[in-house]
C-alpha positions, 0 to 999 in steps of 0.5 A: 321315622326320622323326626325333628321337633322344631321347638322343644317347649311343652308341646313339642317336647311331650310329643317328641318324648312319646315318639322317642319312647315308641322307637321313632328316630327323634331329634330336638331343636332347642335353645339355651339352658333347656338345650344344655340340660337335654344334652346332659341328661335327656328330657325328664318327663313327669306325669301324675303316675311316673317320672322317666328320663328320655334320651333325645339327640338335641341341637340348636341347629336343625341341619345337624341331624337332617334330613327328616321325614317329618318335622313337628313345627312347634315354635311360637307363632311369632317365630314362624318365618325365622324358624322356617327359614332355618329348616330350608333344605332339611326335609327328605324327599317327600318329607312333611312339615306339620305345624302344631302351633296356635292360630289359623295362619301358620299353614299359609306362612309355611306354604310361602317357604316350603312347597304346599304339598310338604305342609300339613296342619294339626292341633296339639291337644295337650297340657304340658309345660317346661317346669325347669330346663330339661324337665317337662310336666304333663298335666292333661290330654296328649293327642294330635289332630291333623290332616292334609291341607286339602283334607285328602286321606293320602298314603303319607297321612295314613303313615303318619297317623300310624306312627302317632297311633303307635306312640299313643298320641293320635287323636284323629286324621281329619278330612276338614282341617279348617274346621278343627283348626278354628275349633282349636282357636275357639278354645285358645281365644276363649281360654288364653286371654282370660287366664293370662290377664287374670293370672288364673289357672283354667279351673280358677277361671271357669269356676268364677262367674265372670271368668266363665262369662268372658270365656263363653263370649270369646268362644261365641265370637270365634264361632261367628268368625269361623263360620264366615271363614268356612269352618263348620261350627255352631254356638253349640260347639262353644257350649259343649266345649265349656261343658267338657272343660268343666268336667276335667278332674285336674282343671286347676293344674292346667295353665294355658301357654299364654299364662305360662309366658306371663308368669315367666316374663316371656313374649306373649303369643297373643297376635296369633290368637286374638289378632288372627281373630280380629283380622278374620273378623274384619274380612267379613265385617263382623264385630268382635268387641270382647276379643278386641278388648282382650287383644288391647289388654294383652298388647299393653301387658306384652309391651310393658313386659317387653320394656322390663325385658329390655 
């Protein structure tokens, strides 16, 4: 399958590398020094037990290798519209663009640019980060949950699932995309703000009583809003998620994406997480005070970092 990874950061580069190693026709769209390094020596994939170089054709112009049967859309949510505009005309007939981004609003944004039947949604369940240009460090997990927007089990969805299975990255083909997206947002809203604002790894955050409590409250607020939005969730989902997280052996090595961006002085992707939560809560008249506090602090932090970036 001819695949474009649009946004070859930690998430996109990991899945792209796994697909390339499985024999798929994979191409990366990246920028700057990261792009130059990939062009020069391929992507270096480091995990706990090995380090390998993965040669992948790469460009900053997605049209260079078009058309594509599948586009894994992995850019930051604040770049969704501009990146999607770059992709106009690059899908093959019957091609798919699958968002693996944070948040629950990107499917609608993509449907405003592409035909609805070209769009799929999915969750990236992976711990990975770009440690240096062209160097990807994988710290945990590594699978994709995805499905059609309407939950149908279509031949094309089954075909993509088989490609993912062969590459070792298939989590599940879901019939309830809304629920799995909101469950992912529950994790993002619970983990990302607390880790980013405290500049702590996931292990450091959850081992601290205050950090654990904040994460728990943020997750429970997300459950309330997700249920109002039609997701099949309960408070037990938050408690079971926390229980699973605390059992991960390499928890101290997991650094959520918002924390990575804080440490590198990059723009923060908070609006797709806390902002999306607040917008949905307002639609249903639900109070989310902890999420609002995190949102205000992340916004202030991002503004101050932005002033430093110039």
